[in-house]
C-alpha positions in Angstrom: -19.3 -20.7 13.0 -22.7 -19.4 12.2 -21.4 -15.8 11.9 -18.8 -16.6 9.3 -21.3 -16.6 6.3 -20.9 -18.4 3.0 -17.6 -19.2 1.4 -18.0 -16.3 -1.0 -18.6 -13.8 1.8 -15.5 -15.0 3.7 -13.5 -14.8 0.5 -14.7 -11.3 -0.2 -13.7 -10.2 3.3 -10.3 -11.8 3.0 -9.7 -10.1 -0.4 -10.7 -6.7 0.9 -8.3 -7.0 3.9 -5.5 -8.0 1.5 -6.3 -5.0 -0.8 -6.3 -2.6 2.2 -2.9 -3.8 3.3 -1.5 -3.4 -0.2 -2.8 0.2 -0.5 -1.1 1.1 2.7 2.1 -0.5 1.5 1.9 1.3 -1.8 1.5 4.7 -0.2 4.7 4.3 1.8 6.6 3.1 -1.2 5.5 6.2 -3.2 6.8 8.3 -0.4 10.1 6.6 -0.4 10.6 7.0 -4.1 9.5 10.6 -4.0 12.0 11.4 -1.2 14.8 9.7 -3.2 14.0 11.7 -6.3 13.9 15.0 -4.3 17.2 14.2 -2.7 18.8 13.6 -6.1 17.3 16.8 -7.5 18.5 18.8 -4.5 22.0 17.4 -4.7 22.3 18.5 -8.4 21.1 22.0 -7.6 23.7 22.6 -4.9 26.6 22.0 -7.3 
């Protein structure tokens, strides 16, 4: 328990972990939307 640090330190670590997860999630979402937009664009060009 000595290594855990103060409440504020634990809180900061927890928030940084949460932010890192959100960033990873956001990147994959951007890729999904980009792919969908490209598919729509390519479908229109073929016609």
